C-alpha positions as semicolon CSV with decimal commas, in nm:
position;residue;x (nm);y (nm);z (nm)
1;M;-1,665;7,502;9,073
2;L;-1,860;7,190;8,980
3;Y;-2,225;7,204;8,889
4;Q;-2,505;6,950;8,886
5;L;-2,837;6,948;8,709
6;S;-3,137;7,019;8,927
7;Y;-3,506;7,072;8,863
8;L;-3,605;7,435;8,820
9;G;-3,960;7,522;8,918
10;I;-4,061;7,838;8,736
11;G;-4,408;7,878;8,873
12;D;-4,646;7,757;8,606
13;R;-4,415;7,861;8,319
14;L;-4,191;7,574;8,223
15;G;-4,091;7,405;8,544
16;F;-4,201;7,078;8,387
17;A;-3,930;7,097;8,121
18;A;-3,659;7,328;8,247
19;Q;-3,344;7,215;8,418
20;A;-3,078;7,443;8,559
21;F;-2,724;7,413;8,677
22;S;-2,673;7,467;9,049
23;P;-2,354;7,455;9,256
24;C;-2,258;7,097;9,333
25;R;-2,238;7,020;9,704
26;S;-2,208;6,640;9,723
27;N;-2,190;6,329;9,504
28;C;-2,074;6,533;9,207
29;G;-1,883;6,382;8,921
30;S;-1,601;6,538;8,731
31;V;-1,654;6,864;8,546
32;N;-1,608;6,649;8,235
33;D;-1,904;6,423;8,324
34;I;-2,054;6,348;7,981
35;N;-2,411;6,334;8,114
36;T;-2,392;6,688;8,250
37;L;-2,230;6,825;7,935
38;D;-2,482;6,647;7,713
39;A;-2,771;6,784;7,921
40;F;-2,638;7,139;7,887
41;A;-2,582;7,098;7,513
42;A;-2,940;6,975;7,470
43;V;-3,080;7,311;7,583
44;D;-3,083;7,534;7,272
45;I;-3,041;7,895;7,387
46;R;-3,043;8,159;7,111
47;T;-3,040;8,535;7,075
48;G;-3,341;8,713;6,934
49;T;-3,475;9,065;6,903
50;I;-3,812;9,163;7,046
51;L;-4,031;9,292;6,762
52;A;-4,356;9,333;6,956
53;A;-4,467;9,346;7,318
54;E;-4,824;9,376;7,435
55;P;-4,993;9,350;7,773
56;F;-5,130;9,006;7,860
57;P;-5,425;9,074;8,095
58;Q;-5,547;8,711;8,081
59;A;-5,230;8,586;8,254
60;R;-5,256;8,516;8,628
61;K;-4,951;8,734;8,698
62;P;-4,870;9,056;8,508
63;A;-4,701;8,962;8,182
64;Y;-4,639;9,061;7,822
65;K;-4,697;8,868;7,501
66;L;-4,371;8,899;7,309
67;T;-4,286;8,836;6,944
68;V;-3,914;8,761;6,910
69;D;-3,716;8,734;6,585
70;F;-3,449;8,461;6,593
71;G;-3,335;8,504;6,232
72;S;-3,396;8,298;5,921
73;E;-3,312;7,955;6,070
74;I;-3,567;7,970;6,356
75;G;-3,790;8,259;6,255
76;R;-4,029;8,455;6,472
77;K;-4,159;8,299;6,793
78;R;-4,404;8,411;7,062
79;S;-4,349;8,406;7,436
80;S;-4,530;8,504;7,754
81;A;-4,293;8,684;7,990
82;Q;-4,349;8,811;8,345
83;I;-4,118;9,111;8,306
84;T;-4,356;9,402;8,370
85;V;-4,182;9,537;8,681
86;H;-3,860;9,645;8,508
87;Y;-3,979;9,698;8,149
88;T;-4,258;9,877;7,965
89;A;-4,389;9,722;7,646
90;K;-4,256;10,017;7,445
91;E;-3,898;9,995;7,577
92;L;-3,879;9,619;7,505
93;I;-3,906;9,674;7,129
94;G;-3,562;9,625;6,970
95;K;-3,399;9,468;7,276
96;Q;-3,198;9,152;7,218
97;V;-3,270;8,869;7,460
98;L;-3,166;8,509;7,520
99;A;-3,430;8,238;7,502
100;V;-3,461;7,860;7,510
101;V;-3,603;7,769;7,169
102;N;-3,636;7,390;7,194
103;F;-3,879;7,340;7,483
104;P;-4,229;7,233;7,379
105;P;-4,486;7,516;7,348
106;R;-4,682;7,592;7,663
107;N;-5,044;7,710;7,665
108;I;-5,077;8,004;7,903
109;A;-5,429;8,146;7,936
110;G;-5,509;8,047;7,576
111;F;-5,179;8,182;7,439
112;S;-4,917;7,948;7,290
113;S;-4,581;8,043;7,440
114;E;-4,326;7,890;7,202
115;V;-3,996;7,994;7,365
116;L;-3,871;8,063;7,717
117;V;-3,720;8,413;7,738
118;L;-3,451;8,400;8,006
119;G;-3,415;8,623;8,308
120;V;-3,276;8,629;8,659
121;P;-3,443;8,757;8,976
122;D;-3,347;9,088;9,132
123;A;-3,334;9,137;9,511
124;H;-3,716;9,140;9,522
125;G;-3,768;8,838;9,296
126;D;-3,869;9,042;8,991
127;V;-3,729;8,931;8,656
128;V;-3,437;9,106;8,487
129;L;-3,374;8,994;8,129
130;V;-3,058;8,806;8,030
131;R;-2,918;8,995;7,731
132;P;-2,592;9,019;7,536
133;D;-2,371;9,320;7,618
134;E;-2,326;9,395;7,248
135;R;-2,545;9,341;6,945
136;V;-2,501;8,990;6,801
137;A;-2,652;8,799;6,509
138;E;-3,015;8,690;6,538
139;G;-3,028;8,322;6,628
140;A;-2,669;8,307;6,760
141;R;-2,641;8,006;6,991
142;L;-2,516;8,034;7,348
143;Y;-2,221;7,807;7,424
């Protein structure tokens, strides 16, 4: 299946910077289209382990403030994540997640969110984290 880049509006989170691949329906180039491959390669998605999770009552929608360790190359980064429906703060500690690490920081209710932790919506639109099936190295890059 061919894919094309399209704008991804993620509420107020990072819709300004995020792009996602969606199924291509018309006017799609080859799967080897260099522009599409370059755009995908430009998004730096890495694995990290959640070290801390705390409620974020200042956020407009229920969220946690996360501290995620991406290993020695990237270090520890903070993120605001609207994942309170499926996860308690306590059970998040130690979970590996995937996150975009090269978007610019975003100020959310006075908190600098440095990375975009990735998730997908369930049947009700609530976020389920994207995570590796097995433990992998901190900072491993998705490809």
